[in-house]
N, C-alpha and C positions, 0 to 999 in steps of 0.2 A: 927769044929762043932759049936763052939760058934758063929763064924761069920755067919753061915747059919741061926741060930736062930735070929740074929740081922737083917739080910736081909729080912726075912719073914715079920716081923712087918712093916718094911719100905716100902716094896712092897705093902703090904696090905693097908697101910696108903695112899700111892700114888694113888692106884686104887680107894679107897673111895673118895679121894679128887677130882680126875678127874670125877668120876660119879656124885659127888655133883655139880661140876661146870657145867657139861652138863645138869643136871636136872634143875639147876637154869636158865641156858641159854634158855632151851626149855620153862620153866615156864614164863620167861620174854617175850619171843617172842609170847606167847599165841598161839602157833601152835599145831596141832594134838589133841590128847585126853586130854592133860593137861588143855587146855582152856575149852573144853566141860565139863570136870568134875567140873570146877569152876562156870559154869552157873547153877544157882539154879531154874531159871524160864524163859521160852521163849515162845512167841506166835506170830504166823503169822496172824496179824490182817486182817480179811476179807477173809482169805484163808485157804487152807488145810495144814496139817502137812508137814514139810519140814526139812531136815537135810542139813545144809550148808557145805561149803568147809572146815570149821574149826571143824566140828563134832558137832556143836551146833544143838540140836533137837528143832525146833520150833513146838509146838503143834497146833492143829487146834483151831481156835478162839472160846473160850468158850462163847462169847457173841452172837454167831450165833442164830438167832431166838428169842433173848431176848432183845437186846438193840441196837439201831442204825441200820445202813444199810451197808452191804458189797458191795464192788465194785471191779470188775476186769477189769475196763475200760483201765487200763494201760498195759494189756497183749499184746496189739497190738503195743506197742512201745518198742524199745530197751532202756535200762536204762544205761546211761553213769556212769562211775566210779564203776560199779558193775560187778562181774564176770558173765558170761553167765548162769552158773548153779544156781546162787543165785538171778538172776533178779526178780524171782517170789516174793521175799520178798518185793520188791519195787513196783511191778506191781499191787498187791492187797492191799486193804485198808479197814478200817472201819471208817465211819463218822457218825455224829449225828447232829440233828438240835438243840441240847442243849448240855450242859456239860455232858461228860460221862467218864468212866475210868475203870481201872482194879485193883483188889486187889491181892497183892503178899504176901504170908505168908513167914516170915523170922524168924527163930528160933534161929539163932546163932549171937553172937556179932561179930563185925569186920568192915573192910572197904569194901564198895560195890561200884559198878558202874551200873547206869541205862543207857542203850543204846536204843535210839528210832530212828527207821529208817523211812525216808520220801523220797518221790519223787513227784513233781508236774506234773501230767499227763493230767490235764484238762485245767487249766487257762494258758494264754500265756502272762501275765503281772503281775506286782506286785500290791499290795493293793487289791487283789481279794479274797484271803484267808489269814486271819491273826488271830491268836489265841494264848492263853497262855497255859503253862503246869504247873500243881501243883503237889507237892509231899507232901502228908499229910498236906495240907493247906499252904505249902510254895510255892510261885511262883518261879520256878526254870528256866523257859524259858518265856521271856516276848516278846509279839508281834512277834511271829514266822511267817515270810513270806517266805515260801519255795522258791518261784520263785525268790524273791529278793536275797536270799542267794546263790542259785546255778543255777537258770534258769529252763528251761523246761526239763522234762524226765531225770533228773540227780539225782543220789543218794546223800542223805544228812543224816548224823547221828548226832543227838543231844546227847551229852554225859554228864551225871550228876553224879559226885562222891558224895557219902554220907557215913556216918558211924553210927553204932549203938553200944552204950556202956552204960551199967548200966541203961537200960530202957529209954535211950534218943536217939532221932534221931538228928543228926547234918548234916546240908546241907547248903552250901553257907553262913556260918557264923551265921545261925539261929539254935536254939535248941528247940525241943518240946518232949513231952512224947510219947514213942513208945509202942504200945499195941500188937505187934506181927504181924501186918498187914501193908504193905506199899501200900498206895492208890495213884495210878498214874492217874491224871485227865487231860483231854484235855478240856480247858475252852472256851465256846462259846464267841466270840467277835463280833465286829461290821461288820466284813467282812466275809460272808459265814459261813461255818460250820467247827468245829474242826475235825481233823482226825489223824490217825496214820497207818502206813503200817506194821510195825513189831516192837517188843520191847523185850528186855531181861534184866535180872538182874544177875550180876555175882559178885563173891568175887574178890577183887583185887584193883588195882590202874589204873590211866589213861594210864600208860605205857603198861598195859596188854591188852588193847582194840585193836583188829585188825583194821588197817587203810584201808580206801577206796582207790581205785586205783587213781593215780594222774590225775589231770585235768589241762592242761597248762593254760587255761584262769583263773581258780580259783586261781592257785598258784601265778600267776602274780598279781592278785588283792590283795591277802593276803600279798604279799611282799610289795606292795604299802601302805597297811594299817599299816603294821609293821613299815615301814619307817616314816609314819606320826606320829605314836605313839612315836617313838624314838625322833622325833624332838620336841615333846611337853613334854618330860620328864624333870624333874628338874635337873639342872646341875650347881652346884656352881662354878666348875672350868672350865667346858666346855662352859659356857655362853649360854646354851640352854634356850629356852623359858620355863617358868614355867607353869605346868598344872593348870587349874582352871576351876571351873564350870561356871565362868562368860562367857558371849558371846564374840566371837572373836573380834567384833567391838563394842566399847563402845557407848551406846545410850545416846545422850545428853538430858538433862532434859528440855531444852528450857528456854525462859525468865520467870522470876518469876512474878506471878500475883500480881499487886499492891493491897494494902489494901485499900478498899473503905472508911474506917473510919479514915485513916491516914491523908487525905488532910484537909486543913483549908478552911471551907465553908464561912468564913466571906467575902471573896473577891467577892463572888457571890451575896451578898446582895446589893452592891452599885448600879449596873445597874437596879435592881428591884426598889429600892427607887427612882431613877431618873425618871424612866418610870412612876411610880405612881404619882410623883410630877407634871409631865407634863400633865397627864391624867385628874387630878381633875380640874385644871383651865379651860382646854378645855371643859370639860363636863359642867362646870358652865356657860361658855359663850354661849354654844349651847342652854342651857335652857333659858337664857335671851332673845334669839332671838325668 
């Protein structure tokens, strides 16, 4: 009888442990309802309400008829790296001829992730649309050129982790006072207008964010970039090149300009005196004639 009472707690403990591990695994994968419950705010910019494959409900754009312009130009194009049912999140967008943005109310402290969805469906080369993204006056994305990042009609997510604790917002090493509202701004630059296709804010870390579908060309480029970064890392034992903000090729300063006041001008006076001595007798002779 005693053995049975011992087995019951053990079995119960094992069941609880297994369920806890499964829950953590699902939580980490960000799949199903767990991910959707962690999203506190989501908008399909320039489009209608939509629930994606992860259960995230993107509400209709609240800026409709108030600020900027909505565009569904991308609906005629298939969007690479995105599932067919969620391509609408990248096919519609909101843009503006000046800086614009959204306000996200956040009432709880913790770690958060801002996910912004983009696809370039109009321009077919880089340096045509370039803009910044600000988070409560902190520039979190600088010179975003969607076409340069991924090409045409291809999904691209910009992911920005931040935290809120004790009335302070911390993002990318910067800290500022937080008043309960997160302002996400798309900043007008020199090249065309800022835009966004969709965005959401969720509680969690980078590992919790669903990944886009693989793109062979982009993966190859990312591998090359990673190799280049590794080659420039500081390695005392490996003998790798040291990273530095200095240019790769040193620019020589050129010959030093001589000091015009350093030369001795006395040597220049002798020819002048000789010429003057010859000129005076000649002038006197000419006058006598």
